[in-house]
N, C-alpha and C positions, 0 to 999 in steps of 0.2 A: 250477484248470484250469476252466473251466466250458462249458456247451454250452446251446446254443438246443435248443428242442424247442417243438412245436405239439400240441394238441389237438383230433382232428376228430370231427364226427359222421357218419359212412356210412351210405348208402340213405336220404336224409332231406331234407329242402328244411327243415327246423327244428331248430334247438339242441334239445338235451334229447331227442334223438327218434333212433332209431337204432341203430350201435354207435360205441363211445367207440375210439377209436386215438390212441396218441401218436405223433408222427414227428421223429426227429432229424434232420434232413436232412443234416448234416454230420457224420458218425461216424466220418469215418478215425481217427483217433485214440484209438476205446474200444476195450477192450480184448476179447474176448472174456465174459472173464469179469464186468464190469462191465455188458455188452449184459446176462446174465444178472442179474445183482443190481439194475441200472434198471430193467428190465420187474417183477422180483416187487416193487420198490420201488412203482412205480405201479399195479399193480396194474390194469390193464385189460384186454379181451379178448385185445389184440396192442398191439405197441410195436416200432415198425419203426426200424432203421439204414440210411441211407444213405449209399453211397458211391461216385464216379464211377466209370462204367464206360469200358470203351477208346475207346469212338467219343462223339461228339459224343451230348447225348439219350441217353444210353443211361446205367443207373442200375444199380447193383447193392444189393439189396435183403436184409436181412438181418431175420426175422421172430421173435420171442419173443413165448411166454405165459409169464405167473408162472411157469409150472412147467417150460420147455422150449423150446429153438428148433424150430421148426416148418418144412417144406421149400414148402409152399406155402400161399396162404390169398386170399382175395379181399378182404374189407374193406382191407386193409392198403392194397391196390393206390389205390382212390380217394386215402382219406388220403392218402397219399404225394403225388399226385399237385396235390393242393392248397397242401401243405407244401411243397412246390416251386416252384409258384409263388409263393407268397406271397414265399419266401426271394430269387426271381429266378432261380433256377436252372433255370425253365423259362420259353419264352417264346413267347404267342399271336400266333398270325399270323391275322389276318381272326379275330378269336377263337377258333381250333382250333390245334393241336399234336398229331403224333404224336411217341412215346416210343415205348424199350424199356425194360422194368422184369426187371432178371436174376436171379429168385429161385432159389432150390436147386433147385425141379424145374425151372426149366426157363425160359425166355425169353418175357416176355409182350410183344405189341403190344397199346399203348394210346393211345386215342383221347380228348383231352380237347376239350370245347366250351363257350364259355362264351357262354350264349343270353341276350338281351337280359330282364333284370330278372330272371331267374331264376337259381338259385343252380348251379355248379358241377356239370356234367357230364361223365360219367368212364365211359366203355366199356373191355373189355380181353377178347384172342379168347383161343380157346386151343380144343382139340378134347376129345371123349371116346369112348374107345373102351374101356368097359367090358367086364369079365366080367359074364353077368348068371345067377344061379345062382335055378331056379325051386322048388329043394326048400326049405323054409321051415318054420317050427313051424307046429302046426293053428292053426285060430284062434281055440278055446279056450284054448290056453296063450298067442298073442299079447296075450287079451282079460285075463286074468287078469295078465299083468307089466304090462300098460299102465293096469287099473286103470277098463276101459271095460265095457261089455256087447259081446257076439258082435253085434251087432244095429249096435252103433258101426261095425263095418269093413264095406265098401262095395267088393265086388268085381264091380261089373256092368261098369264100364268098366276097370279098370286091377286088375291083379293084385298081390298081395304078393312080393318078388322080395327077391333079396340080391344088392348089385349096388356091384362093388367098380372102381377105379383102383389108388389107391395106397393110398385106407383103404376097406373094406369099410361098407356102409352099410345095414341092413336097411330098407327102405322099404316103408310099410304104409298103403293109403288107406283113408280113414275119411267116414263120411257125410254129416259137415257141421265145418263150421267150431266148434263148441259142443264135438262130441268132442273134437278137438285141443286144445282148450283146457282141455278137465276131463283130461284122459291127465292120469296120475301114474305112475310110476316104481316097481317094488314090486320091489325087492330078492330078498323071499325067492322069489316065485313065479320071476323071472329064475335063482336058481340049482336051484331044481327042475326048466326047462323044458329042452329041447333048443337054446336060441337062445345058452346062452355055446359051444356045441362050433361056431356057425358064423364063428367069429372076429368078427365085427362086434359092437363097444361100441357103437356110436351108432345107435338108429332115427329116421329120416325118416319122421313122420305128417306126411299130407297131406290136403286135401279141397278139389275144384274147387266146393264150395258152398259160397261165402264171403260174411263180412256187407258187405264193401266192396263198391261198386260199380265200382271201380279196379283191380280185382286180378282173377284167374283162378284163382288156389291160394291157397291159406292153409297154412302149415307150421312143425312147429316138431323139433325137435331132443329127443332124449331116452336116457336111458341110463344105465349103472351109474355112470360118472364126473361126470355130471351133476349138481346136487344137484336136490331138489324143484321148489324155487323157483323156478331159475333159466331163462332164456330163452334161450338161445346165439345165435348168429350162424349165417346156414344159408350163405352164402356160399360156401365152401370145399367144401361138397355138393354146389352146381349139375351139375357135371362128371357126377357120377351118375345129379340126378336127368334133365337130359337123355335121357344114356342108357337111362334108366328109361321115361321116356316113349315112345321112339324103338322100344322094342322089341313095343307092343301095336299091335294091328293097329286101333284108333282111329287111329291118327300114322300116315300114309300117309307117301309119300315129298313133298317138299318144303322153304320154308322155312316157320317157327314162329315168334309174336311171341307170348308170354305174359308176365305180371304177376305175381311171387307176392310173397307177403307175410307176413311175420314179426313174431308180441307184436301186444299192442296196447297204444294211450295212454298207459298203467298203465305199461308193461312195455316203451318204448321201441321202436315200431313201427317197422320197415324194410321198404323198398320195393324192390324189385329187378325192372329190366327185364331180357328173356330173348330173345335172338333164337336159333334152333337150323335149321341145317340139315340134316334128314333123309335121306341116303340107303343105300339098300341096299349091306351090303357097302365100308362106306366106314365113317369115325370119321366122328360126326356132330361140323361144326363150330358152335363155340358163343360167342356174343358176351353180356357179361355188362356190364349200364350201369347207373347210379344215380346220385342227386344226393350231394353233397355239400359241407357247411358247418364252415366253422372258428369253433371255439368259445374259443381260447387260443395264445397265445404267451408262454412261460416259458424259466426259466432255470436249469439245473441246476447247483448249486452241489459242486461235490468235493474 
């Protein structure tokens, strides 16, 4: 038996940029064990296996990294929309469609738009109601475990916080994009700090001083399970990041739009468009969008 799959680059307008995702649009006959083996073989950040939902325009998504199945990820949403459109399983009306993608963490409403002479734009909606902890390691500890200077940590507007939804992130504001880029995770300093006691295994460092005119924030993930030279996707951290922004006095009630990027041209830059509705005593409504381009159509021979 053979299976068709696509690869797509997401949160980018350009092939060979953004995050690489594989999508199997008709995966009903693929077993759980096969899914795990295929994801390991392809060795991309995520591989998606799609089966029909119970209703029209509803699709079930199983998402695997090379190591395990995960319950939620943002990048696969864009790649899946592009693959299903290419495979004829989604039809656009006046250049638009709305579908439901059912991930293990819950259902996502997904808007798809083909703008004239532009790559496909996909936006999905979710809510952010995180638990936010003010008690974090001292600046000296954080600087040591990130191999940066204390002066690279900028708390004039934003503060360091531990933010948790399904997974906890330690979110740390830095003074510049250069500081974000030069950060290197130090395992020895990590093990000697109080950070491991927080349970957060990923640190989201960001700066609101970016090198690109089209972005408001530059961000990057580091941690004990992330290789020194890796620059992994940040989409799954966006619900926590939105909740993090909303807990600061600088972000008042209302609707905000901002653009956040990850990486550089040399490390497959991704650009995410975010809309958030920040209201006191309510979960933050969040809409995450970006472009996606198809890279390849392939056949897996089993």
